[in-house]
C-alpha positions in Angstrom: 0.0 0.0 0.0 1.0 3.6 -0.4 1.7 3.9 3.3 5.0 2.2 2.9 6.2 4.4 0.1 8.6 7.2 0.9 6.7 10.4 1.0 9.3 12.2 -1.1 8.3 10.1 -4.1 4.7 11.3 -3.8 5.9 14.9 -3.5 8.0 14.5 -6.7 5.1 13.0 -8.6 2.5 15.6 -7.5 4.8 18.6 -7.7 6.6 18.1 -11.0 4.7 20.9 -12.7 5.3 23.2 -9.8 9.1 22.5 -9.8 9.3 23.3 -13.5 7.5 26.6 -12.9 9.9 27.5 -10.0 12.9 26.7 -12.1 11.7 29.1 -14.9 11.1 31.7 -12.2 14.6 31.4 -11.0 16.1 31.9 -14.4 14.2 35.1 -14.8 14.7 36.6 -11.4 18.1 35.3 -10.4 16.7 33.4 -7.4 13.7 32.7 -5.2 13.3 33.6 -1.6 13.9 30.5 0.6 10.4 30.5 2.0 8.5 30.7 -1.2 9.0 27.1 -2.6 7.9 25.5 0.7 4.8 27.6 0.8 3.8 26.9 -2.8 4.5 23.1 -2.3 2.2 23.2 0.8 -0.5 24.9 -1.3 -0.1 22.3 -4.0 -0.5 19.5 -1.5 -3.7 21.0 -0.1 -5.1 21.5 -3.5 -4.5 17.9 -4.4 -6.1 16.7 -1.2 -9.2 18.8 -2.0 -9.3 17.3 -5.5 -9.1 13.8 -4.1 -12.2 14.4 -2.0 -14.0 15.8 -5.0 -13.0 12.7 -7.0 -14.7 10.5 -4.4 -17.8 12.7 -4.6 -17.9 12.5 -8.4 -17.8 8.7 -8.2 -20.6 8.7 -5.6 -22.7 10.7 -7.9 -22.1 8.3 -10.8 -20.7 5.1 -9.3 -18.8 2.7 -11.6 -18.6 -1.1 -11.1 -15.6 -2.7 -9.6 -14.1 -5.6 -7.6 -15.3 -5.8 -4.0 -13.4 -7.6 -1.2 -14.8 -7.9 2.3 -12.5 -9.2 5.0 -13.2 -9.7 8.7 -11.6 -11.3 11.8 -13.5 -12.0 15.0 -11.7 -13.0 18.2 -14.7 -12.8 20.5 -15.5 -16.5 20.4 -14.8 -18.5 23.5 -11.8 -20.8 24.1 -9.4 -18.7 22.0 -11.2 -19.4 18.7 -10.8 -16.9 15.9 -13.2 -16.7 13.0 -12.1 -14.9 9.8 -14.0 -14.4 6.5 -13.0 -13.1 3.1 -15.2 -12.8 0.1 -14.4 -11.2 -3.2 -16.2 -10.6 -6.5 -18.0 -8.0 -8.5 -20.1 -5.0 -7.3 -22.3 -2.7 -9.5 -23.5 0.0 -7.1 -25.7 1.6 -9.7 -27.6 -1.6 -10.3 -27.5 -2.7 -6.7 -26.0 -6.1 -7.5 -23.0 -8.0 -6.2 -21.7 -11.6 -6.4 -19.0 -12.7 -4.0 -17.1 -15.9 -3.3 -14.6 -16.7 -0.6 -13.9 -18.7 2.6 -14.7 -18.8 6.3 -11.8 -19.9 8.5 -12.1 -21.1 12.1 -8.8 -21.1 13.8 -8.2 -22.7 17.2 -4.9 -23.4 19.0 -4.5 -26.7 17.2 -6.3 -26.6 13.9 -7.8 -24.4 11.1 -11.0 -25.3 9.3 -11.8 -23.6 6.1 -15.2 -23.8 4.3 -16.6 -22.0 1.2 -18.7 -18.9 1.5 -20.9 -17.2 -1.0 -23.0 -14.0 -1.0 -25.3 -12.5 -3.6 -26.8 -9.0 -3.5 -29.8 -8.3 -5.6 -33.3 -6.7 -5.2 -32.3 -4.9 -1.9 -31.6 -8.3 -0.4 -28.4 -10.2 0.5 -28.4 -14.0 0.1 -25.7 -15.9 1.9 -24.6 -19.5 2.0 -22.5 -20.0 5.1 -21.6 -23.5 5.9 -22.9 -25.1 9.1 -22.4 -28.4 10.7 -24.7 -31.1 9.5 -24.8 -34.9 10.2 -23.8 -37.1 7.3 -26.5 -37.4 4.7 -28.4 -34.3 5.9 -29.5 -31.6 3.5 -27.0 -29.0 2.3 -27.1 -25.6 4.0 -29.8 -23.3 2.6 -29.4 -19.7 1.5 -30.0 -17.1 4.2 -31.9 -14.0 3.1 -31.1 -10.7 4.8 -32.9 -7.4 4.2 -30.5 -4.6 3.3 -33.1 -2.1 4.4 -32.4 -3.0 8.0 -28.8 -1.7 7.8 -29.3 1.6 6.0 -30.0 5.0 7.4 -33.7 6.0 7.4 -32.9 9.1 5.4 -31.0 7.3 2.6 -31.4 4.7 -0.1 -27.8 3.7 0.4 -25.8 1.9 3.1 -24.2 3.3 6.2 -20.9 3.2 4.4 -22.2 5.3 1.6 -23.2 8.0 4.1 -19.8 7.8 5.7 -18.1 8.3 2.4 -20.3 11.3 1.6 -19.3 12.8 4.9 -15.5 12.5 4.3 -14.5 16.2 4.1 -10.7 16.2 4.5 -7.9 13.8 3.7 -4.1 13.9 3.9 -1.6 12.9 1.2 -0.4 9.5 2.1 2.0 8.6 -0.7 2.5 7.1 -4.1 0.9 3.7 -4.9 0.0 1.5 -7.8 -3.5 0.5 -8.8 -4.2 -1.8 -11.8 -0.5 -1.4 -12.9 -0.9 2.4 -13.1 0.6 5.0 -10.8 -1.8 6.4 -8.3 -1.8 8.6 -5.2 -3.2 7.5 -1.9 -5.0 9.8 0.5 -6.3 8.9 4.0 -9.1 10.4 6.1 -11.3 9.5 9.1 -15.0 9.8 9.6 -16.7 9.4 13.0 -20.0 7.7 12.5 -21.3 8.9 15.9 -21.1 12.5 14.6 -23.6 11.9 11.8 -27.2 12.4 12.9 -28.7 9.9 10.4 -26.5 7.1 11.8 -27.0 7.5 15.5 -30.1 5.2 15.7 -28.3 2.4 13.8 -25.0 2.3 15.7 -26.3 0.7 18.9 -27.9 -2.1 16.8 -24.8 -2.8 14.7 -22.8 -5.8 15.9 -20.0 -4.7 13.5 -19.5 -1.3 15.3 -20.0 -3.0 18.7 -17.4 -5.6 18.2 -15.0 -3.1 16.5 -15.2 -1.0 19.7 -15.1 2.3 17.8 -17.2 4.5 15.6 -14.3 6.0 13.8 -13.9 4.6 10.3 -10.6 5.0 8.4 -11.0 5.7 4.7 -8.3 5.4 2.0 -9.0 6.8 -1.5 -6.7 6.3 -4.5 -6.7 8.7 -7.5 -5.1 8.2 -10.9 -2.0 10.2 -11.2 -2.8 11.3 -14.7 -6.6 11.9 -14.7 -7.2 12.5 -11.0 -10.2 10.2 -11.0 -11.0 7.7 -8.3 -9.6 4.2 -9.0 -9.9 2.5 -5.6 -11.3 3.0 -2.1 -11.0 1.2 1.2 -12.7 1.6 4.5 -11.8 -0.2 7.8 -12.5 -0.2 11.5 -11.6 -2.2 14.6 -8.7 -4.7 14.7 -6.2 -5.1 12.0 -7.6 -7.6 9.6 -5.1 -10.4 9.9 -4.5 -13.7 11.5 -2.4 -12.2 14.3 -5.0 -9.8 15.4 -5.0 -9.1 19.2 -8.2 -8.0 21.0 -8.2 -4.9 23.1 -10.4 -3.8 26.0 -12.9 -2.4 23.5 -12.3 -4.2 20.2 -12.7 -7.9 19.5 -13.2 -7.7 15.7 -11.8 -6.0 12.7 -13.3 -5.3 9.3 -12.0 -4.1 5.9 -13.9 -3.4 2.7 -12.0 -2.7 -0.5 -13.4 -1.6 -3.9 -10.9 -1.6 -6.7 -10.8 -1.7 -10.5 -13.4 1.1 -10.6 -14.7 1.6 -14.1 -12.9 -1.5 -15.4 -14.9 -4.2 -17.2 -16.4 -6.7 -14.8 -14.7 -10.1 -14.9 -16.7 -12.6 -17.1 -15.8 -15.4 -14.7 -17.7 -13.9 -11.8 -20.7 -15.9 -10.6 -24.1 -14.6 -11.5 -25.8 -12.1 -9.1 -29.2 -13.7 -9.2 -31.4 -14.7 -6.3 -31.5 -18.4 -5.5 -34.7 -20.4 -5.9 -37.3 -19.5 -3.2 -37.7 -23.0 -1.7 -34.0 -23.0 -0.6 -34.2 -19.7 1.3 -34.6 -19.1 5.0 -35.0 -15.6 6.3 -32.7 -14.3 9.0 -31.4 -11.0 10.6 -28.5 -9.1 9.3 -25.1 -10.8 9.6 -21.7 -9.1 9.4 -21.5 -9.4 5.5 -24.9 -7.7 5.2 -23.8 -4.9 7.6 -20.5 -4.3 5.7 -22.0 -4.2 2.1 -21.5 -1.0 0.1 -24.7 -0.2 -1.8 
């Protein structure tokens, strides 16, 4: 990620035009006061940070499809058991559809059990097949249907996360990065969900926020170096999403959602985002995947 890139590299990429201009000024005036370049470089950084926020808002107005990855780790289970999930696939926010495949891993002190996981979003519903223990010869697990309306603000047709992205007002330049083999610039900001009036009634009901132990959501946005358009975004809260996550007094789970490849053709190999047959469905409350979906 861009966080590990030397900040000077980003400054060079972002300020090349500025440096050329300063060099031309030097040749005409015989020199530039020592304080002027630093001030202008600071102005340029602030301008690029503002443009990055505008790039996100432009995408929110006309969202393009991309590849969605949802990752979570939950260490709240008893006896030192850790449960992690990761699903990835295509998301079309404008159409309100997604099709995701991945795995659920249950890690104990002596073993790791991995089972397949699938989720489909369509028609304002999320359908999930999450494996459960069955005796030999019993029916296969059924789809669980979860209503997305239960996890969105009452004043919006979109998810909690869409509202959080809309409320991102300021970011800081984080460094140079690479997205889809192209040079990009990463910016990072934070939004506190508890400060948004339309979300206050949802937060106490959300197991995601309760387990994360925080209402502050970290948001990374990546813009194309050439066009300035949004090419990737990531939001996360709670524990670091990794197998070595360690619980704290307030946090026993971590979540990360990444949307990349924005505007790129959706992969043809992605499974269909269509609802399963009705006889196979059981209705349930909203699980963590439902609460993390971007729509």
